[in-house]
C-alpha positions as CSV (number, residue, x, y, z in Angstrom):
1,M,-25.2,-15.1,-5.6
2,A,-26.6,-11.9,-7.1
3,V,-24.4,-10.8,-10.0
4,Q,-23.1,-7.3,-9.7
5,N,-23.2,-6.0,-13.2
6,N,-25.4,-3.0,-13.9
7,R,-26.6,-2.8,-10.3
8,L,-25.5,0.8,-9.9
9,T,-24.8,3.7,-12.3
10,A,-21.4,5.1,-12.9
11,E,-22.3,8.2,-10.9
12,E,-23.5,6.0,-8.0
13,Y,-20.2,4.1,-8.0
14,E,-18.3,7.4,-8.1
15,Q,-20.3,8.8,-5.2
16,R,-20.1,5.7,-3.0
17,F,-16.4,5.2,-3.5
18,S,-15.3,8.9,-3.4
19,D,-12.7,10.0,-0.8
20,I,-14.0,9.2,2.7
21,H,-11.8,11.8,4.4
22,P,-12.0,14.8,2.1
23,P,-8.9,17.1,2.1
24,F,-9.0,20.8,3.2
25,E,-10.8,22.7,0.5
26,T,-9.0,26.0,1.1
27,R,-5.7,27.3,2.4
28,D,-7.5,29.2,5.1
29,A,-9.2,26.0,6.4
30,A,-5.8,24.3,6.7
31,L,-4.3,27.4,8.5
32,V,-7.1,27.5,11.1
33,D,-6.2,24.0,12.2
34,A,-2.5,24.3,11.8
35,N,-2.5,27.4,14.0
36,R,-4.2,25.5,16.8
37,C,-1.1,23.3,17.2
38,L,0.7,23.9,20.4
39,F,4.1,22.8,18.9
40,C,4.8,20.7,22.0
41,Y,8.3,20.1,23.1
42,D,9.2,16.4,22.8
43,A,5.9,16.0,21.0
44,P,3.8,12.9,21.8
45,C,2.5,12.9,18.2
46,T,6.0,12.5,16.8
47,K,6.8,9.8,19.4
48,S,3.7,7.8,18.4
49,C,4.5,7.8,14.7
50,P,6.4,4.6,13.7
51,T,8.4,6.6,11.1
52,G,9.0,9.5,13.6
53,I,7.7,12.3,11.4
54,N,8.4,15.7,13.1
55,V,4.7,16.7,13.2
56,P,5.1,20.1,15.0
57,K,7.8,21.1,12.5
58,F,5.8,20.4,9.4
59,I,2.7,22.0,10.9
60,K,4.7,25.1,11.7
61,Q,6.0,25.1,8.1
62,I,2.3,25.1,6.9
63,T,1.5,28.1,9.1
64,T,4.3,30.0,7.3
65,D,3.1,28.9,3.9
66,N,6.3,26.8,3.4
67,L,4.5,23.9,1.8
68,K,7.6,22.5,0.1
69,G,9.4,22.6,3.4
70,A,6.5,20.8,5.1
71,A,6.4,18.1,2.4
72,Y,10.2,17.7,2.8
73,T,9.9,17.3,6.6
74,I,7.3,14.5,6.1
75,F,9.0,12.7,3.2
76,S,12.4,12.8,4.9
77,S,10.9,10.5,7.6
78,N,8.2,8.7,5.6
79,I,8.5,8.6,1.8
80,M,5.0,7.3,1.7
81,G,3.7,10.1,3.9
82,G,1.1,10.9,1.3
83,G,-0.5,7.5,1.3
84,C,-0.1,7.1,5.1
85,A,-2.0,10.3,5.6
86,K,-5.0,8.5,4.0
87,V,-4.8,5.0,5.4
88,C,-3.0,5.3,8.8
89,P,-5.1,4.5,11.9
90,V,-4.3,8.0,13.2
91,E,-6.8,7.6,16.1
92,K,-4.4,5.2,17.8
93,L,-1.2,6.9,16.6
94,C,-0.4,10.6,16.1
95,E,-3.9,12.1,16.6
96,G,-4.6,9.7,19.5
97,A,-1.5,11.0,21.2
98,C,-2.3,14.7,20.6
99,V,-2.4,16.6,23.9
100,Y,-5.7,18.2,23.1
101,N,-7.3,14.8,23.9
102,L,-6.2,15.3,27.5
103,M,-8.0,18.7,27.5
104,E,-11.1,17.0,26.1
105,E,-10.8,19.1,22.9
106,T,-10.6,18.0,19.3
107,A,-7.2,16.7,18.4
108,I,-5.3,18.4,15.6
109,P,-6.3,16.8,12.3
110,I,-2.7,15.7,11.6
111,A,-3.6,13.4,8.8
112,R,-5.5,16.1,6.9
113,L,-2.6,18.6,7.3
114,Q,-0.2,15.9,6.2
115,R,-2.3,15.4,3.0
116,Y,-2.4,19.2,2.5
117,A,1.4,19.3,2.5
118,T,2.1,16.1,0.5
119,E,-0.6,15.9,-2.2
120,P,0.7,18.9,-4.2
121,A,4.2,17.3,-4.2
122,I,2.9,14.0,-5.4
123,K,0.6,15.4,-8.0
124,G,3.2,17.8,-9.3
125,Q,5.9,15.1,-9.0
126,W,8.2,17.6,-7.2
127,R,11.8,16.6,-7.1
128,M,12.6,16.7,-3.4
129,F,15.7,14.6,-3.0
130,E,19.0,14.4,-4.9
131,R,20.8,11.1,-5.3
132,K,24.4,10.9,-4.1
133,Q,27.0,9.9,-6.6
134,R,26.6,6.2,-7.8
135,T,28.5,3.8,-5.7
136,G,28.5,1.0,-8.2
137,K,26.6,-1.3,-5.8
138,K,23.4,-3.0,-6.8
139,V,20.6,-4.3,-4.6
140,A,17.6,-6.4,-5.6
141,I,14.3,-5.9,-3.7
142,I,11.4,-8.4,-3.8
143,G,8.1,-6.6,-3.7
144,A,7.1,-3.0,-4.7
145,G,4.9,-2.5,-1.6
146,P,5.5,0.1,1.2
147,A,8.6,-1.8,2.7
148,G,10.2,-2.4,-0.7
149,L,9.6,1.2,-2.0
150,S,10.8,2.7,1.3
151,C,14.0,0.6,1.2
152,A,14.6,1.4,-2.5
153,H,14.3,5.1,-2.0
154,A,16.6,5.2,1.0
155,L,19.2,3.2,-0.9
156,S,18.9,5.2,-4.1
157,R,19.5,8.4,-2.1
158,E,22.8,7.0,-1.1
159,G,23.8,6.2,-4.7
160,V,23.0,2.5,-4.7
161,D,21.2,1.1,-7.9
162,V,18.1,-0.8,-7.1
163,T,16.0,-3.3,-9.1
164,I,12.6,-4.2,-7.6
165,Y,10.9,-7.4,-8.7
166,E,7.1,-7.2,-8.3
167,K,4.7,-10.0,-9.0
168,E,1.7,-7.8,-9.8
169,A,1.3,-5.5,-12.9
170,K,1.5,-2.3,-10.7
171,G,3.5,-1.2,-7.7
172,G,2.2,0.0,-4.3
173,G,1.5,-3.5,-2.8
174,L,-1.2,-3.3,-0.2
175,M,-1.9,0.3,-1.0
176,T,-2.8,-0.5,-4.6
177,Y,-4.4,-3.9,-4.1
178,G,-5.5,-4.3,-0.4
179,I,-7.2,-1.2,0.9
180,A,-10.8,0.1,0.4
181,A,-11.1,2.2,-2.8
182,Y,-12.8,5.1,-0.8
183,K,-9.6,5.5,1.2
184,V,-7.1,5.6,-1.6
185,T,-7.6,5.5,-5.4
186,P,-5.6,3.4,-7.8
187,A,-4.7,6.7,-9.6
188,F,-3.2,8.1,-6.4
189,C,-1.2,4.9,-5.8
190,E,0.3,5.1,-9.3
191,E,1.3,8.8,-8.8
192,E,2.8,7.9,-5.4
193,V,5.0,5.1,-7.0
194,S,6.1,7.5,-9.7
195,F,7.0,10.1,-7.1
196,I,9.1,7.7,-5.1
197,T,10.9,6.3,-8.2
198,G,11.4,9.8,-9.6
199,I,14.6,10.1,-7.7
200,G,16.2,7.8,-10.3
201,G,18.2,4.6,-9.9
202,I,15.1,2.5,-9.1
203,D,14.0,0.0,-11.8
204,I,10.8,-1.9,-11.2
205,R,10.3,-5.1,-13.1
206,Y,6.6,-6.1,-13.0
207,N,5.0,-9.6,-13.3
208,Q,8.1,-11.1,-11.7
209,E,7.3,-13.6,-8.9
210,L,9.9,-15.0,-6.5
211,G,10.1,-18.8,-6.9
212,K,8.5,-18.7,-10.3
213,D,10.1,-16.1,-12.5
214,I,13.1,-15.4,-10.4
215,L,15.2,-17.3,-7.8
216,L,16.8,-16.0,-4.7
217,S,20.0,-17.9,-5.5
218,A,20.3,-16.2,-8.9
219,L,19.7,-12.7,-7.3
220,Q,22.4,-13.4,-4.7
221,E,24.9,-14.0,-7.5
222,E,23.9,-10.9,-9.5
223,Y,23.4,-8.3,-6.7
224,D,25.5,-7.2,-3.8
225,A,22.5,-7.6,-1.4
226,V,18.8,-8.7,-1.5
227,Y,15.9,-7.3,0.4
228,L,12.8,-9.4,0.9
229,A,9.6,-7.4,1.2
230,F,6.9,-9.7,-0.3
231,G,4.3,-9.2,2.5
232,V,1.7,-11.6,3.5
233,G,-1.4,-12.4,1.6
234,L,-2.8,-15.9,2.0
235,A,-6.2,-15.7,3.7
236,R,-6.6,-17.7,6.8
237,Q,-9.0,-20.6,6.4
238,L,-11.9,-21.2,8.8
239,Y,-11.7,-25.0,8.6
240,I,-15.5,-25.4,8.8
241,P,-17.8,-27.4,6.7
242,G,-19.2,-25.6,3.6
243,E,-16.2,-23.4,3.1
244,Q,-15.9,-24.5,-0.5
245,L,-19.4,-23.5,-1.5
246,E,-20.1,-21.0,-4.2
247,G,-20.5,-17.5,-2.7
248,V,-17.7,-18.1,0.0
249,V,-14.8,-15.8,-0.8
250,D,-11.8,-14.4,1.2
251,A,-11.7,-10.7,1.9
252,I,-8.2,-10.3,0.4
253,S,-9.3,-11.6,-3.0
254,F,-12.6,-9.6,-2.8
255,I,-10.8,-6.3,-2.2
256,Y,-8.1,-7.3,-4.8
257,D,-10.8,-7.8,-7.4
258,I,-12.5,-4.5,-6.6
259,R,-9.1,-2.7,-7.0
260,N,-8.0,-4.7,-10.1
261,S,-11.2,-5.3,-12.1
262,G,-13.3,-2.2,-11.3
263,F,-16.6,-2.0,-9.4
264,P,-19.2,-3.4,-11.9
265,A,-17.1,-6.5,-12.6
266,V,-17.2,-7.7,-8.9
267,P,-20.1,-10.0,-7.9
268,V,-21.7,-9.3,-4.6
269,G,-24.5,-11.0,-2.7
270,D,-27.7,-9.5,-1.3
271,Q,-27.2,-10.9,2.2
272,V,-23.5,-10.9,3.0
273,A,-21.8,-12.1,6.2
274,V,-18.2,-10.9,6.9
275,I,-16.2,-13.0,9.4
276,G,-13.7,-11.0,11.4
277,M,-13.4,-7.5,12.9
278,G,-10.0,-6.2,11.7
279,M,-9.4,-3.4,9.2
280,T,-9.7,-5.8,6.2
281,A,-13.0,-7.1,7.5
282,I,-14.3,-3.5,7.7
283,D,-13.0,-2.7,4.3
284,A,-14.7,-5.8,2.8
285,A,-18.0,-5.1,4.6
286,T,-18.3,-1.5,3.7
287,Q,-17.4,-2.1,0.1
288,A,-19.9,-5.0,-0.2
289,R,-22.5,-2.5,1.1
290,R,-21.4,0.2,-1.3
291,L,-21.5,-2.2,-4.2
292,G,-25.2,-2.8,-3.6
293,A,-25.5,-5.6,-1.0
294,K,-28.9,-5.2,0.8
295,E,-27.7,-6.5,4.2
296,V,-24.1,-6.9,5.5
297,T,-23.5,-8.5,8.9
298,L,-20.0,-8.6,10.6
299,V,-19.6,-11.7,12.8
300,Y,-16.9,-11.6,15.5
301,R,-16.1,-14.2,18.2
302,R,-15.1,-11.6,20.8
303,T,-16.4,-8.3,22.0
304,Q,-15.8,-4.7,21.0
305,Q,-13.2,-4.5,23.7
306,E,-11.0,-7.0,21.8
307,M,-11.7,-6.0,18.2
308,P,-8.5,-5.3,16.1
309,C,-10.0,-2.4,14.1
310,T,-10.3,1.1,15.5
311,V,-13.6,2.6,16.7
312,A,-13.4,5.1,13.8
313,E,-13.3,2.2,11.3
314,M,-16.2,0.4,13.1
315,D,-18.2,3.6,12.8
316,I,-17.7,3.7,9.0
317,A,-19.3,0.3,8.8
318,L,-22.1,1.2,11.1
319,L,-22.8,4.5,9.2
320,D,-22.9,2.4,6.0
321,G,-25.7,0.3,7.6
322,C,-23.6,-2.8,8.4
323,K,-24.7,-4.8,11.4
324,I,-22.4,-6.5,13.9
325,I,-23.0,-9.7,15.9
326,W,-20.5,-10.0,18.8
327,L,-19.6,-13.3,20.5
328,A,-20.4,-15.5,17.5
329,A,-18.1,-18.2,16.1
330,P,-18.8,-19.6,12.6
331,A,-19.4,-23.3,12.8
332,E,-20.8,-24.3,9.3
333,I,-21.9,-22.9,6.0
334,I,-24.9,-24.6,4.6
335,G,-25.8,-24.6,0.9
336,E,-28.3,-25.7,-1.7
337,N,-27.2,-26.7,-5.3
338,G,-23.6,-25.9,-4.3
339,K,-24.4,-22.3,-3.3
340,A,-24.1,-20.9,0.2
341,T,-27.5,-20.2,1.8
342,Q,-26.9,-20.1,5.6
343,L,-24.1,-19.4,8.0
344,I,-24.4,-21.3,11.3
345,C,-22.6,-19.8,14.3
346,H,-22.2,-20.9,17.9
347,S,-22.9,-18.3,20.5
348,V,-19.7,-17.7,22.6
349,R,-18.8,-16.6,26.1
350,L,-15.4,-15.3,27.1
351,E,-13.5,-16.9,30.0
352,E,-10.1,-15.8,31.3
353,D,-7.3,-18.2,30.8
354,N,-4.2,-18.5,33.1
355,T,-2.5,-15.5,31.4
356,G,-5.6,-13.3,32.1
357,R,-6.6,-13.1,28.4
358,R,-10.3,-13.7,27.7
359,Q,-10.7,-16.7,25.5
360,P,-13.8,-17.6,23.5
361,V,-15.7,-20.7,24.7
362,L,-18.5,-22.1,22.6
363,T,-22.0,-22.5,24.0
364,D,-24.8,-24.8,22.7
365,E,-26.8,-21.8,21.5
366,K,-26.8,-21.3,17.7
367,I,-27.2,-18.3,15.5
368,V,-28.4,-18.8,12.0
369,L,-27.9,-16.2,9.3
370,P,-29.4,-16.4,5.8
371,V,-26.6,-15.6,3.4
372,D,-25.8,-15.7,-0.3
373,M,-22.2,-14.6,0.2
374,V,-19.7,-15.1,3.0
375,I,-16.5,-13.1,3.1
376,K,-13.7,-14.5,5.3
377,A,-11.6,-11.9,7.0
378,A,-10.1,-13.9,9.8
379,G,-6.5,-12.8,9.2
380,Q,-3.7,-13.5,6.8
381,M,-1.0,-16.1,6.7
382,P,2.6,-15.8,5.7
383,F,3.9,-17.2,2.3
384,E,5.3,-20.2,4.1
385,Q,6.2,-22.1,0.9
386,L,8.6,-19.3,-0.2
387,I,10.2,-19.3,3.2
388,Y,10.7,-23.1,3.2
389,E,12.0,-23.2,-0.4
390,N,14.6,-20.5,0.4
391,Q,15.6,-22.1,3.7
392,L,15.2,-18.9,5.7
393,H,15.0,-19.1,9.5
394,H,11.4,-18.2,10.5
395,N,8.9,-18.0,13.4
396,G,5.7,-19.7,12.3
397,G,6.2,-18.7,8.7
398,K,7.3,-15.1,9.5
399,I,10.9,-14.5,8.4
400,A,13.2,-14.3,11.5
401,V,15.5,-11.3,11.6
402,T,18.0,-9.8,13.9
403,G,18.8,-6.1,14.2
404,N,17.4,-4.1,11.3
405,G,16.2,-6.9,9.1
406,V,19.2,-9.2,8.9
407,T,18.1,-12.7,7.9
408,S,19.8,-16.1,8.5
409,I,21.3,-15.9,5.0
410,N,24.4,-13.6,4.5
411,G,23.6,-10.6,2.3
412,V,19.8,-11.2,2.5
413,F,17.6,-8.8,4.4
414,A,13.9,-8.7,5.0
415,G,11.2,-6.4,6.4
416,G,7.5,-5.4,6.4
417,D,4.6,-7.8,6.6
418,C,6.7,-10.9,5.7
419,V,8.6,-10.3,9.0
420,N,5.9,-8.8,11.3
421,G,3.0,-10.9,10.0
422,G,0.9,-7.9,8.9
423,K,1.0,-4.5,10.6
424,E,0.2,-1.0,9.3
425,V,1.6,0.5,6.1
426,V,3.5,3.0,8.3
427,D,5.3,0.1,10.1
428,A,6.3,-1.4,6.7
429,V,7.7,2.0,5.6
430,Q,9.8,2.2,8.8
431,A,11.0,-1.4,8.3
432,G,12.1,-0.4,4.8
433,K,14.2,2.5,6.2
434,E,15.8,0.2,8.8
435,G,16.5,-2.4,6.2
436,A,18.2,0.1,3.9
437,A,20.4,1.3,6.9
438,A,21.4,-2.4,7.5
439,I,22.1,-3.0,3.8
440,L,24.3,0.2,3.6
441,A,26.3,-0.9,6.6
442,Y,26.7,-4.3,5.1
443,L,27.8,-2.9,1.7
444,Q,30.3,-0.6,3.5
445,A,31.8,-3.4,5.5
446,D,32.0,-5.5,2.3
447,C,33.9,-2.6,0.7
448,H,36.4,-2.5,3.5
449,V,36.9,-6.2,3.4
450,S,37.4,-6.1,-0.4
451,S,39.8,-3.2,-0.3
452,S,41.9,-4.7,2.5
453,H,42.6,-7.9,0.4
């Protein structure tokens, strides 16, 4: 595999990985779009936001130059409203629900307006929320990703002291380690974590991994409640011959290395095949191309109709010069001297099963791709080992919860990707809010029980 070092200049890296959705350059540009908003009653944009941000209200506040009010409206519903404005698939959420789509006009650029309101607050580390008086209660959270941070902030606002245990050296979870660098920079992620913890009462302990450095049983003894928000992260294997060859990597590790080690340190091939068509596959493909790969081909076993990524995401890959082969299922990776040289795929046709879902059926026709790198992005698996070790009830490795994140163990709650198997950042933020509400109710009930004895 071609080694990445010195392939591009520092300026080229800067250019290729700069913000893909630039913010409004001027106040006037933001006001032009904000003033187009119809401020719908029972707004469909708000209803389609998993965290329920009051979109018409914050846009109205922008039109009256009340930027602090707009930021407060956003952060009250979604404390990661700044990051979500950069990474949310808005085409299928708020902007996709905008009534202008029904009129065949351009939807309000809600994400850009949300950035316009939140970025000054994050950059300036504005203090937007006051903590209530300390309750004397302590909660441990596993994971400083979107669900963990959201839960921690909601608890801290109510006067609960929170300690977050994070296995990485930085907070932010998926935002910091799992998303393309041209969508959100590590510097922004750091500012966002500081902004969230700025409320006080939140202590993050880094390089602390559950099952290795800390045990759930010990946390249960020390804290009044525990919230599990450790996400997913193990790449799904393809179980095909040649998967162990040099040059075959998983997309999660590839993106992690780009985020963690910097662009020049990450090796990339000349002829790269990416297996999958989700957001992670697109992020891996576009970044491989931007790192200097000559050819990048996405391979997917279904059609565009079934792809998990949005059309907007697919367009980013196509504009970057990536190719897509639909209806192709990887069968084998062939190598020479231990290095990947070819990806063999079976051509596929889709046939409806008895539920009406179109399932891929292999044909005898083969597709051969010359490769020196294969990136696997066929989905993520839960951390099953952790779940078995801690004797949590689960559904196929995803923690089973009732209500707002209540697990099978008393006083232990869970939310985010470790429960839902891997949804959007905004879903994890909402899960964190719901988990905090359930923990507060539990702590309150516990108080009444203690005081009645």
